Every structure is written in C-alpha cells, then in structure tokens.
LUMNU-297257 format. One line per field, with one value per residue: x, y, z of N, C-alpha, C, CB in turn; residue number from 1; residue in three letters. Coordinates in pm, 1 decimal, always signed. Glycine has a CB too. Example, Ala and Ser with C-alpha at 12.3 -4.5 7.8 and 13.67 -1.06 7.14 Angstrom:
# residues 2
n.xx	[+1319.0/+1285.0]
n.yy	[-569.0/-225.0]
n.zz	[+780.0/+708.0]
ca.xx	[+1230.0/+1367.0]
ca.yy	[-450.0/-106.0]
ca.zz	[+780.0/+714.0]
c.xx	[+1320.0/+1290.0]
c.yy	[-330.0/+3.0]
c.zz	[+780.0/+787.0]
cb.xx	[+1130.8/+1408.4]
cb.yy	[-447.3/-59.8]
cb.zz	[+904.6/+572.5]
seq	[1/2]
type	[ALA/SER]
***
This chain:
# residues 110
n.xx	[+81.0/+25.6/+114.2/+227.1/+106.0/-190.1/-217.0/-143.0/-390.8/-538.5/-458.6/-511.2/-766.3/-847.1/-724.4/-861.2/-1118.7/-1075.9/-1058.0/-1303.4/-1467.5/-1381.4/-1440.6/-1697.4/-1809.7/-1716.4/-1931.5/-2131.0/-2141.9/-2065.5/-2315.6/-2510.6/-2620.4/-2508.6/-2381.8/-2103.4/-1811.1/-1681.1/-1386.5/-1346.8/-1548.6/-1754.4/-1743.6/-1982.4/-2234.2/-2057.9/-1932.2/-2005.4/-2116.6/-1967.3/-2041.4/-2052.5/-2133.3/-2196.9/-2441.2/-2417.7/-2214.1/-2278.2/-2477.9/-2376.8/-2224.3/-2389.7/-2549.0/-2334.6/-2243.1/-2503.6/-2499.8/-2253.6/-2370.9/-2512.5/-2399.3/-2188.5/-2222.1/-2343.9/-2166.9/-2013.1/-1733.8/-1626.0/-1767.3/-1620.1/-1372.3/-1435.8/-1451.6/-1223.1/-1094.6/-1153.9/-1160.4/-887.0/-817.7/-959.4/-807.6/-549.1/-635.4/-758.8/-486.5/-338.9/-473.7/-447.9/-184.3/-192.5/-310.8/-147.6/+61.5/-48.4/-116.2/+161.1/+244.8/+61.6/+159.2/+417.0]
n.yy	[-83.0/+229.7/+496.5/+731.5/+835.1/+782.9/+1010.4/+1188.9/+1206.3/+1297.5/+1525.8/+1679.3/+1705.3/+1837.6/+2085.8/+2146.7/+2180.8/+2408.8/+2567.9/+2556.5/+2632.9/+2904.7/+3009.5/+2989.4/+3163.7/+3383.8/+3425.1/+3452.7/+3667.6/+3844.5/+3871.6/+3908.0/+3724.0/+3619.9/+3775.1/+4009.8/+3962.7/+4166.5/+4339.7/+4609.7/+4823.1/+5051.8/+5355.3/+5512.9/+5716.7/+5845.2/+6092.6/+6374.0/+6662.6/+6991.8/+7244.6/+7560.7/+7742.3/+7933.6/+7980.7/+7977.7/+7830.6/+7586.8/+7525.9/+7567.3/+7378.2/+7118.9/+7167.7/+7092.2/+6847.7/+6673.7/+6736.7/+6626.4/+6348.9/+6296.6/+6260.3/+6061.8/+5761.9/+5641.6/+5401.0/+5328.9/+5373.0/+5211.9/+4919.7/+4933.1/+4890.1/+4670.0/+4483.3/+4496.1/+4351.3/+4147.0/+4013.3/+4014.3/+3813.3/+3645.4/+3584.3/+3483.4/+3224.2/+3132.0/+3106.4/+2943.7/+2756.8/+2640.4/+2555.9/+2339.3/+2140.6/+2112.3/+1982.8/+1790.2/+1682.3/+1656.3/+1448.3/+1236.1/+1160.6/+1047.2]
n.zz	[+61.0/-98.2/+79.2/+28.5/-186.2/-132.1/+104.6/-92.1/-238.0/+7.0/+42.0/-190.2/-211.1/+37.4/-62.0/-273.6/-200.1/+14.6/-150.6/-290.6/-51.1/-20.7/-270.5/-263.3/-31.2/-55.9/-292.7/-158.2/+5.4/-171.0/-304.7/-182.0/+33.3/+282.5/+501.5/+528.6/+667.9/+1015.1/+980.7/+1045.9/+1233.9/+1248.7/+1494.1/+1582.7/+1709.6/+1919.6/+2057.4/+2181.4/+2057.1/+2129.3/+2332.8/+2235.1/+2247.5/+2054.7/+1814.1/+1507.2/+1436.9/+1506.6/+1380.9/+1127.1/+1129.4/+1176.0/+876.7/+725.6/+795.0/+712.0/+433.3/+360.4/+487.1/+266.9/+33.2/+112.4/+225.7/+579.1/+608.3/+441.2/+401.0/+590.7/+474.9/+305.9/+318.9/+453.8/+289.2/+144.0/+283.2/+264.1/+69.0/+17.9/+209.8/+98.9/-189.3/-85.1/+67.3/-143.0/-271.6/-66.5/-99.6/-366.9/-357.0/-155.3/-250.1/-533.6/-435.0/-338.7/-598.8/-702.6/-485.4/-546.1/-855.8/-801.5]
ca.xx	[+37.9/+117.6/+39.7/+224.3/-76.0/-324.0/-186.0/-213.5/-513.2/-633.1/-444.4/-545.0/-974.0/-853.2/-706.7/-1032.5/-1216.4/-1045.9/-1071.8/-1464.1/-1548.7/-1363.7/-1536.4/-1877.6/-1829.5/-1726.2/-2017.2/-2270.6/-2127.3/-2118.3/-2431.4/-2587.7/-2683.7/-2475.0/-2302.1/-1932.4/-1720.9/-1677.4/-1299.3/-1348.5/-1637.9/-1793.1/-1795.3/-2117.5/-2245.6/-1961.1/-1871.4/-2089.8/-2073.2/-1904.2/-2084.2/-1922.1/-2221.1/-2179.2/-2508.4/-2449.8/-2084.2/-2319.6/-2569.4/-2281.2/-2102.7/-2501.9/-2581.7/-2197.3/-2298.6/-2589.1/-2468.5/-2167.3/-2424.0/-2611.0/-2285.3/-2085.8/-2332.4/-2277.7/-2069.6/-1920.3/-1561.6/-1612.5/-1781.8/-1502.4/-1241.9/-1435.3/-1447.3/-1122.2/-984.7/-1217.0/-1058.8/-719.8/-806.8/-962.9/-670.6/-481.8/-712.6/-746.7/-327.4/-313.7/-509.2/-409.5/-12.4/-197.4/-362.6/+9.8/+162.8/-119.4/-38.5/+262.4/+298.2/-28.5/+309.0/+560.5]
ca.yy	[-16.3/+341.5/+599.6/+884.2/+858.2/+846.5/+1124.3/+1307.8/+1268.0/+1399.8/+1682.7/+1736.6/+1704.5/+1914.2/+2189.4/+2154.4/+2263.4/+2524.9/+2688.4/+2591.3/+2714.0/+3051.4/+3087.2/+2993.4/+3229.0/+3535.9/+3441.1/+3443.8/+3787.5/+3947.0/+3828.2/+3928.8/+3650.4/+3611.9/+3916.5/+4081.7/+3993.1/+4306.2/+4344.3/+4726.0/+4884.0/+5224.8/+5417.4/+5561.2/+5845.1/+5872.8/+6234.6/+6498.5/+6845.7/+7101.8/+7372.7/+7615.0/+7883.3/+7955.3/+7883.3/+8000.2/+7776.4/+7466.9/+7522.1/+7530.7/+7254.2/+7081.0/+7184.4/+7034.3/+6692.4/+6635.4/+6726.8/+6492.2/+6213.8/+6276.1/+6261.0/+5972.5/+5704.8/+5673.2/+5299.3/+5323.7/+5332.8/+5054.1/+4839.7/+4915.6/+4871.1/+4568.4/+4422.1/+4502.8/+4280.1/+3997.8/+4014.2/+3986.8/+3699.3/+3481.4/+3540.4/+3420.0/+3099.5/+3039.2/+3046.6/+2780.4/+2610.9/+2588.8/+2489.1/+2254.9/+2060.1/+2070.8/+1909.6/+1622.2/+1617.1/+1621.3/+1301.2/+1128.7/+1139.8/+994.2]
ca.zz	[-1.5/-95.1/+152.5/+4.6/-307.3/-56.5/+126.4/-159.9/-242.2/+105.5/-6.7/-332.9/-167.0/+59.4/-167.7/-326.2/-49.6/+70.6/-284.7/-318.6/+30.2/-0.3/-358.6/-208.5/+79.9/-164.5/-372.2/-103.6/+23.2/-260.8/-340.1/-11.9/+144.6/+430.9/+578.3/+529.8/+858.8/+1021.6/+1031.5/+1086.3/+1330.7/+1300.3/+1633.5/+1588.8/+1775.4/+2103.7/+2002.2/+2137.1/+1994.1/+2260.2/+2378.9/+2230.6/+2249.2/+1900.0/+1728.6/+1350.4/+1416.0/+1548.6/+1260.7/+1020.4/+1136.5/+1114.6/+759.3/+642.1/+811.4/+631.5/+311.1/+378.6/+484.7/+106.3/-63.7/+158.1/+303.8/+661.7/+649.4/+317.5/+403.4/+675.2/+422.3/+153.0/+380.3/+490.8/+126.1/+59.2/+383.3/+307.3/-62.7/+51.6/+281.3/-10.5/-201.1/+59.5/+104.1/-274.2/-303.2/-30.1/-174.6/-502.1/-328.5/-80.3/-452.7/-634.2/-320.1/-326.5/-705.3/-681.1/-439.2/-655.7/-932.5/-711.2]
c.xx	[+160.7/+99.5/+89.9/+116.8/-161.5/-314.8/-221.8/-317.1/-580.7/-556.1/-481.8/-737.1/-994.9/-810.2/-827.4/-1076.7/-1229.6/-1087.0/-1242.4/-1552.6/-1526.5/-1434.4/-1682.9/-1835.3/-1818.4/-1863.5/-2154.3/-2245.8/-2182.5/-2253.3/-2548.3/-2646.8/-2649.9/-2377.2/-2149.1/-1916.5/-1659.1/-1499.3/-1293.5/-1501.3/-1658.8/-1778.3/-1901.8/-2157.3/-2174.4/-1910.2/-1980.2/-2059.8/-2052.0/-2052.2/-2035.1/-2052.3/-2271.8/-2291.6/-2464.2/-2323.5/-2145.9/-2442.8/-2481.5/-2257.3/-2244.2/-2518.5/-2462.7/-2226.7/-2392.1/-2562.7/-2408.5/-2243.4/-2532.0/-2517.1/-2220.8/-2245.5/-2236.1/-2115.5/-1996.8/-1775.9/-1571.0/-1633.7/-1661.8/-1386.1/-1271.3/-1439.8/-1323.2/-1037.1/-1018.8/-1182.2/-919.8/-710.7/-857.4/-864.3/-547.1/-494.5/-728.9/-575.1/-307.6/-345.7/-470.0/-230.9/-97.6/-238.4/-268.3/+47.3/+118.9/-80.6/+93.3/+353.4/+162.1/+97.7/+390.1/+506.9]
c.yy	[+106.7/+481.3/+787.6/+945.9/+864.1/+978.5/+1260.7/+1318.2/+1335.5/+1534.7/+1771.4/+1764.3/+1807.5/+2047.7/+2241.6/+2248.7/+2361.8/+2630.0/+2713.4/+2634.2/+2826.5/+3097.3/+3098.7/+3132.7/+3358.4/+3514.8/+3490.7/+3587.9/+3858.4/+3971.3/+3934.1/+3826.1/+3577.2/+3751.3/+3937.5/+4069.6/+4111.2/+4267.3/+4512.3/+4755.4/+5000.2/+5236.1/+5434.3/+5663.7/+5842.0/+5974.6/+6291.0/+6630.5/+6924.8/+7210.5/+7476.6/+7821.8/+8019.0/+7931.5/+7891.3/+7902.2/+7624.8/+7433.6/+7495.7/+7371.5/+7140.7/+7067.9/+7086.6/+6909.0/+6624.3/+6677.1/+6613.4/+6368.6/+6226.1/+6225.2/+6102.4/+5884.9/+5675.6/+5548.1/+5284.6/+5282.7/+5225.7/+4942.8/+4792.4/+4846.0/+4643.2/+4454.0/+4344.6/+4388.4/+4129.3/+3947.0/+3951.6/+3863.0/+3582.2/+3483.1/+3474.8/+3280.1/+3055.5/+2990.5/+2972.3/+2706.5/+2521.2/+2486.8/+2398.1/+2126.8/+2093.3/+1989.7/+1782.9/+1586.2/+1563.9/+1438.1/+1163.9/+1095.6/+1005.0/+860.9]
c.zz	[-3.1/+6.3/+111.8/-133.4/-245.0/+46.7/-5.7/-221.7/-141.2/+77.7/-73.5/-343.5/-114.9/+65.5/-175.9/-245.3/+14.0/-37.5/-288.6/-214.4/+39.7/-168.8/-310.8/-90.8/-11.1/-224.8/-309.5/-11.6/-86.7/-336.5/-275.2/+49.6/+256.2/+408.5/+566.9/+656.5/+846.1/+1106.8/+1133.3/+1124.1/+1313.3/+1430.8/+1637.5/+1649.6/+1924.1/+2080.9/+2048.8/+2092.1/+2170.9/+2290.2/+2354.4/+2240.4/+2160.3/+1784.0/+1543.6/+1336.5/+1371.6/+1439.7/+1145.8/+985.2/+1107.3/+963.1/+685.8/+682.1/+692.9/+519.2/+326.5/+341.3/+301.9/+14.1/+7.6/+229.9/+484.0/+709.4/+552.2/+353.8/+457.0/+577.6/+310.2/+219.5/+390.9/+401.0/+78.0/+151.0/+291.6/+119.9/-63.3/+120.5/+150.1/-116.2/-160.2/+60.8/+0.8/-353.8/-192.1/-30.4/-242.4/-434.6/-270.6/-215.8/-533.7/-516.9/-338.4/-511.9/-718.6/-632.1/-492.0/-780.7/-893.0/-785.4]
cb.xx	[-97.0/+116.2/+74.9/+394.9/-145.8/-385.1/-44.1/-158.7/-584.2/-634.5/-380.3/-479.8/-1054.1/-865.4/-658.6/-1138.4/-1209.1/-899.3/-1004.1/-1535.7/-1557.9/-1165.9/-1539.1/-1961.1/-1728.4/-1590.8/-2020.5/-2312.7/-2005.0/-2042.9/-2439.4/-2708.7/-2737.6/-2389.3/-2320.8/-1897.0/-1569.5/-1842.3/-1205.9/-1285.5/-1605.5/-1951.3/-1754.7/-2186.2/-2403.0/-1820.9/-1834.7/-2155.3/-2277.7/-1724.7/-2088.8/-1786.1/-2169.1/-2072.3/-2679.5/-2444.9/-1972.5/-2360.7/-2652.9/-2148.3/-1982.8/-2585.3/-2590.7/-2029.0/-2393.3/-2696.6/-2401.6/-2119.3/-2539.8/-2681.0/-2166.2/-1927.1/-2400.6/-2396.9/-2114.8/-1914.9/-1447.7/-1738.0/-1892.7/-1429.6/-1232.3/-1510.5/-1455.4/-1058.1/-1029.8/-1447.3/-1028.1/-643.1/-909.3/-1120.4/-644.6/-554.1/-832.1/-838.3/-195.4/-298.0/-569.0/-383.5/+138.7/-300.7/-520.2/+154.8/+151.4/-364.7/-37.7/+257.8/+319.9/-205.0/+415.3/+577.9]
cb.yy	[+0.3/+384.2/+552.8/+924.9/+741.8/+726.7/+1096.0/+1354.2/+1192.9/+1356.0/+1707.7/+1596.5/+1590.6/+1879.7/+2144.8/+2013.5/+2232.4/+2528.5/+2610.3/+2475.7/+2684.2/+3101.0/+3023.2/+2783.3/+3199.3/+3550.3/+3328.4/+3278.0/+3813.6/+3944.7/+3678.4/+4027.0/+3585.0/+3443.2/+3911.7/+4255.1/+3871.1/+4401.6/+4306.1/+4811.9/+4876.7/+5283.1/+5529.0/+5486.8/+5882.7/+5765.9/+6266.2/+6527.8/+6959.4/+7229.3/+7382.3/+7538.0/+7936.0/+7867.3/+7918.0/+8184.0/+7786.5/+7473.1/+7657.0/+7591.2/+7230.3/+7159.7/+7342.2/+7086.7/+6688.3/+6659.5/+6828.1/+6472.1/+6185.4/+6432.7/+6431.0/+6054.6/+5528.5/+5699.0/+5176.9/+5466.6/+5421.7/+5027.3/+4866.0/+5092.3/+5002.2/+4573.3/+4546.0/+4664.5/+4282.4/+4000.8/+4154.9/+4103.5/+3710.6/+3452.4/+3592.1/+3470.9/+3102.3/+3138.5/+3159.3/+2734.2/+2607.7/+2770.4/+2572.4/+2298.1/+2132.2/+2220.5/+1955.3/+1620.2/+1684.5/+1718.1/+1312.1/+1231.6/+1271.6/+1002.4]
cb.zz	[+42.6/-235.0/+327.9/-29.0/-415.0/+37.0/+161.8/-232.4/-275.5/+296.7/-39.8/-467.1/-45.5/+92.6/-301.5/-307.6/+51.1/+114.8/-476.6/-368.7/+134.9/+37.2/-494.4/-93.7/+211.5/-316.4/-439.3/-6.4/+48.1/-344.0/-294.4/-1.8/+106.0/+495.4/+744.4/+480.7/+923.1/+1125.0/+920.2/+985.4/+1448.1/+1276.5/+1677.1/+1628.7/+1785.4/+2171.3/+1835.7/+2223.1/+1865.3/+2183.4/+2480.9/+2024.4/+2326.2/+1863.2/+1758.0/+1267.1/+1562.5/+1709.3/+1238.4/+1062.3/+1339.1/+1156.8/+725.1/+683.2/+947.4/+661.4/+250.4/+530.8/+671.0/+24.4/-51.5/+280.7/+199.9/+761.0/+690.6/+245.4/+485.3/+804.1/+393.0/+66.0/+585.8/+563.4/+17.1/+32.0/+600.4/+384.3/-99.3/+152.6/+434.0/-109.8/-209.1/+200.4/+173.1/-394.9/-319.3/+32.1/-232.4/-646.3/-219.3/+52.1/-558.2/-689.4/-151.4/-272.1/-784.6/-605.9/-225.2/-746.8/-889.5/-491.7]
seq	[1/2/3/4/5/6/7/8/9/10/11/12/13/14/15/16/17/18/19/20/21/22/23/24/25/26/27/28/29/30/31/32/33/34/35/36/37/38/39/40/41/42/43/44/45/46/47/48/49/50/51/52/53/54/55/56/57/58/59/60/61/62/63/64/65/66/67/68/69/70/71/72/73/74/75/76/77/78/79/80/81/82/83/84/85/86/87/88/89/90/91/92/93/94/95/96/97/98/99/100/101/102/103/104/105/106/107/108/109/110]
type	[MET/ASP/TYR/SER/ARG/ILE/PHE/GLY/TRP/ILE/LEU/LEU/ILE/LEU/GLY/VAL/ALA/VAL/ILE/GLY/TRP/THR/LEU/MET/SER/SER/TYR/ASN/ILE/PHE/THR/GLY/GLN/SER/ALA/LEU/PRO/GLU/PHE/PHE/GLU/SER/PRO/GLY/GLU/THR/LEU/SER/PRO/LYS/GLU/THR/GLY/ASN/GLU/VAL/GLN/ASP/GLN/LEU/GLN/GLN/MET/ILE/GLY/GLU/GLN/LEU/GLN/GLY/LEU/LEU/PRO/ALA/ASN/SER/ILE/ASN/GLN/PHE/LEU/ASN/LEU/ILE/VAL/TRP/SER/MET/LEU/ALA/PHE/ILE/LEU/ILE/PHE/GLY/GLY/SER/GLN/ILE/SER/GLY/LEU/GLY/ILE/LYS/LEU/ILE/LYS/LYS]
***
C-alpha cells in the first residue's frame, strides 16, 4: 500500500475544498446572501458636540454634516475596507488551497 498516494489524494481534496469554500463564501457575500465579516467597525455616535455658545457655528456644522451624509453614506468607508480585507483573505485562502492541491498532485504522481 502506497501511503504517499493516499496522502496526496487527501491533500488534493483538502486543497480543492478550501478553494471551493472560499469561492462559495465570496459568492454569498457579494450577492448579499450572507453578511460581510466586520474587520472594521464604525464607532457610532460616541462624540457629543461641544457647547460652544455659538449657534451659527453649530448650525453650519450641522448643515455640513447633512450634506456629507447625502454624498457619502455613513458606513460606506467601513464596508469598503471590510470588502478589501475579505478580498485579500480570499486571495490568500485560494492561493494556499492551490499550493496544497499542487503538493497533493506531486505526491500522487510519485
């Protein structure tokens, strides 16, 4: 019995499984069927505005904040960063799965 071939088949199946799981998870995330893992969280409303006594400045800051909300949604930067991190992680997992599969193929060919 040749144990290197059996181990090679196990590695090949394991590598393909890692690649398949990563692709399926990415597909589910990009189609919205599952939630994107949160590596970066938004801090929310932790900072309270200071009482400056200047109503004009407070109104101006409020108007600027409302205009920025219209241009850029609140969590868009965090979602974009989370998507970038997930894409890098998926690339690393696919690369690792291909290396594992390649090692399995080399063991099968022996």
